[in-house]
KOLZAKE-231148 format. One line per 5 residues: number of its first residue (from 1); their letters; for each residue x, y, z of C-alpha. Coordinates in steps of 0.25 Angstrom, whole numbers, plus 2048, in hexadecimal, padded with zeros to 3 digits. Layout:
<pts>
NUM> A> X,Y,Z | ...
</pts>
This chain:
<pts>
1> MLLAL> 35B,4C2,E6B | 34C,4C5,E6B | 342,4BF,E75 | 334,4BE,E6F | 328,4BB,E78
6> DVGNT> 31A,4B9,E74 | 310,4B8,E80 | 303,4B1,E7D | 2F8,4AE,E86 | 2FC,4A0,E87
11> HTVIG> 30B,49F,E83 | 317,4A8,E82 | 320,4A5,E77 | 32F,4AA,E79 | 33A,4AB,E6E
16> VFDPP> 348,4AF,E6D | 34D,4B4,E5F | 35B,4B6,E5C | 361,4BD,E54 | 35A,4CA,E51
21> LPAAG> 350,4CA,E46 | 356,4CF,E39 | 34F,4DA,E31 | 343,4D5,E29 | 34A,4D8,E1C
26> ARERR> 357,4D1,E20 | 351,4C4,E23 | 34B,4B9,E1A | 33D,4B4,E1D | 33D,4A7,E25
31> PPGVE> 338,49B,E1E | 32A,495,E23 | 32C,48A,E2D | 33A,48E,E31 | 33C,492,E40
36> LPDLR> 33F,4A0,E43 | 34E,4A1,E41 | 351,4AA,E4D | 347,4A5,E57 | 351,49E,E60
41> HHWRI> 348,49A,E6C | 33A,49A,E6F | 331,495,E7B | 322,494,E7D | 31D,496,E8B
46> ATVAD> 310,498,E93 | 30C,4A7,E94 | 30A,4AB,EA3 | 303,4B8,EA3 | 308,4BD,EB1
51> RTADE> 316,4B9,EAF | 31F,4C5,EB4 | 32A,4CD,EAD | 334,4C6,EB5 | 32E,4B8,EB2
56> HALLL> 32E,4BB,EA3 | 33D,4BF,EA4 | 341,4B2,EAC | 339,4A9,EA2 | 340,4AF,E96
61> VDLLG> 34E,4AE,E9D | 34B,49F,EA1 | 346,49C,E93 | 352,4A2,E8C | 35B,49B,E96
66> LVGID> 356,48E,E91 | 35C,490,E83 | 369,496,E89 | 365,4A5,E88 | 369,4AC,E95
71> LRGED> 362,4B9,E97 | 368,4BA,EA4 | 376,4BB,E9E | 37D,4BF,E91 | 371,4BA,E88
76> AKRLS> 369,4C6,E8E | 372,4CF,E84 | 36C,4C7,E78 | 35E,4CB,E7B | 35A,4D6,E71
81> GIAVS> 34B,4D7,E74 | 33E,4D1,E78 | 331,4D1,E6F | 324,4CE,E76 | 315,4CB,E71
86> SSVPS> 30B,4C9,E7C | 2FC,4C5,E7D | 2FD,4C6,E8C | 2FE,4D5,E91 | 304,4D1,E9F
91> ATSAL> 30F,4C9,E98 | 312,4D5,E8F | 314,4DE,E9B | 31C,4D4,EA2 | 325,4D2,E96
96> REMAQ> 327,4E1,E94 | 32B,4E1,EA3 | 334,4D5,EA1 | 33C,4DB,E95 | 33E,4E9,E9D
101> RWFPV> 343,4E2,EA9 | 34B,4D7,EA5 | 34E,4D8,E96 | 353,4E6,E92 | 351,4E4,E83
106> PTVVV> 347,4EA,E79 | 339,4E3,E7B | 32E,4E4,E70 | 320,4E1,E74 | 316,4DF,E69
111> EPGVR> 30B,4E9,E6B | 305,4F5,E65 | 310,4FF,E60 | 31A,4F4,E5D | 31F,4F4,E4E
116> TGMPI> 31A,4E7,E47 | 31D,4EA,E39 | 30F,4E5,E36 | 302,4EE,E34 | 2F8,4E9,E3E
121> LYDNP> 2EA,4EB,E37 | 2E2,4E7,E43 | 2D7,4F1,E47 | 2DF,4F3,E54 | 2ED,4EF,E52
126> KEVGA> 2EF,4F0,E62 | 2E6,4E4,E63 | 2EF,4DA,E5C | 2F6,4D0,E65 | 305,4D1,E65
131> DRIAN> 307,4C3,E62 | 2FE,4C4,E56 | 307,4D0,E51 | 314,4C8,E53 | 30E,4BC,E4B
136> AVGAL> 30A,4C5,E40 | 317,4CC,E3F | 31F,4BF,E40 | 316,4B8,E35 | 318,4C4,E2C
141> DLYDP> 327,4C3,E2D | 327,4B4,E2A | 31C,4B2,E1F | 317,4BA,E14 | 309,4C0,E16
146> PLIVV> 2FD,4BF,E17 | 2FE,4B7,E23 | 2F5,4B1,E2E | 2FC,4AD,E3C | 2F4,4A4,E44
151> DLGTA> 2F9,4A4,E53 | 2F4,498,E5A | 2F5,49B,E69 | 2EC,49F,E74 | 2E4,4A5,E69
156> TTFDV> 2E4,4A2,E5B | 2E7,4AE,E53 | 2E7,4B1,E44 | 2F0,4BD,E40 | 2EF,4C2,E31
161> ISAAG> 2FA,4C9,E29 | 2F6,4CF,E1C | 2FE,4CE,E0F | 303,4DC,E12 | 309,4D8,E20
166> EYLGG> 2FE,4DE,E28 | 2F8,4D8,E35 | 2E9,4D7,E31 | 2E3,4D1,E3E | 2DE,4C3,E40
171> AITPG> 2D6,4BA,E49 | 2D7,4B4,E57 | 2D0,4A8,E5C | 2D2,49F,E69 | 2DE,496,E69
176> IEIST> 2DE,487,E6A | 2E1,488,E79 | 2D6,492,E7C | 2CC,48A,E75 | 2CF,47D,E7C
181> DALFA> 2D0,484,E89 | 2C2,489,E87 | 2BD,47B,E82 | 2C2,474,E8E | 2BD,47E,E98
186> EAAAL> 2AF,47E,E93 | 2AE,46F,E8F | 2AF,467,E9C | 2B0,45A,E95 | 2BC,45E,E8C
191> RRVEL> 2CA,45D,E91 | 2D7,463,E8C | 2DE,45C,E81 | 2EC,45D,E7A | 2EC,467,E6F
196> VEPRH> 2F1,45D,E64 | 2EC,459,E56 | 2E1,44E,E58 | 2E2,441,E50 | 2D4,444,E4A
201> VVGKS> 2CC,450,E46 | 2C0,448,E4B | 2C4,446,E59 | 2C3,437,E5F | 2C3,43C,E6D
206> TVESI> 2C0,448,E75 | 2CF,44C,E76 | 2D0,44A,E67 | 2C4,452,E64 | 2C8,45E,E6C
211> QSGVI> 2D6,45D,E65 | 2CF,45D,E58 | 2C6,468,E5B | 2D1,471,E61 | 2DC,46E,E57
216> YGQVA> 2D4,46D,E4A | 2CB,478,E4E | 2D6,482,E50 | 2DC,47D,E42 | 2CF,480,E3C
221> LVDGL> 2CE,48E,E43 | 2DC,491,E3E | 2DA,48D,E30 | 2CC,493,E2F | 2D0,4A0,E34
226> CRRIM> 2DC,4A1,E2B | 2D3,49E,E1F | 2C9,4A9,E23 | 2D5,4B2,E25 | 2DA,4AF,E17
231> DDLGE> 2CC,4B1,E11 | 2CF,4C0,E15 | 2DE,4C0,E13 | 2E1,4B7,E08 | 2EB,4AC,E09
236> ATVIA> 2F5,4AD,E14 | 2FF,4A5,E1B | 2FB,4A0,E29 | 305,49E,E34 | 302,498,E41
241> TGGLA> 309,49B,E4E | 307,499,E5D | 307,48E,E67 | 2FD,485,E60 | 301,488,E52
246> ELIRP> 309,47B,E51 | 2FD,473,E54 | 2F3,47A,E4A | 2FC,47D,E3E | 2FE,46F,E39
251> LSEMV> 2EF,46D,E38 | 2EC,47A,E32 | 2E9,47C,E23 | 2EC,48B,E23 | 2F8,48D,E2C
256> AHHEP> 305,48D,E23 | 310,490,E2E | 312,48E,E3C | 31B,498,E43 | 31C,495,E52
261> WLTLH> 324,4A1,E56 | 31E,4AB,E4D | 31A,4B5,E58 | 328,4B5,E5D | 32D,4B8,E4F
266> GLRIV> 323,4C3,E4E | 328,4C9,E5B | 336,4C9,E56 | 333,4D1,E4A | 32A,4DB,E52
271> FERNA> 336,4DD,E5C | 340,4E0,E50 | 336,4EA,E4B | 335,4F1,E58 | 343,4EF,E5F
276> DRATG> 347,4FD,E5B | 33C,503,E63 | 33E,4FB,E6F | 345,503,E7A | 34B,4FE,E86
281> SHL> 345,4F0,E8A | 337,4F2,E84 | 32F,4F8,E79
</pts>
């Protein structure tokens, strides 16, 4: 049983994979739209940057207990490893400490020096976010390149994989929630609205006008940037992931597939590629 944790600035996504991942040559590519077959459980919780190692451990034990996995008892023997990607340095440190103190299993943190199986053609590969690497690795395992991965989270990121399976780079823009926070903070007469598809593109009220601008504006941004990327790359398959992908994907002309747990899948693959190097409880 593998625990995979992706810590973002807003949300933390946790998954449980069981059984271990077969070797790449020994498994068939999963058909698009089908759930990841071995992702047994998953959760999305708020990220708390100052959560301690002990608090992380307690949270994991309680979450797994909800689905009948008792890490305080015999089920602890089933835990084979932990895989982590994190955009929050304090959380990365706390999760390392948690693994060392409470879970004596190999732990792989996506960071410089970790084997990804993918050439990183960034000017400085160390600058690429761990979640972006995990997304690219997961996408390449599930789909034929070239690929564009759009992650709709705190930021909206675009990650580009060449036909040869190389990570080329991408683009980063403010996400929907960052943009709306700025709008409401600076415009005193506007109030927060529910992020749902409006009835009309031309809003008939202030609430509907904000919804139209925010939602359809993000769709136009996603489709426009994907088209510009394809002007350089050529035709590519576009995959959406992240907490807001479910809202944007049905409205997009460019997004072909929605993979809500893509980062977890990538983490699982990175773990398998580095498990032989993991010594003790950490890499």
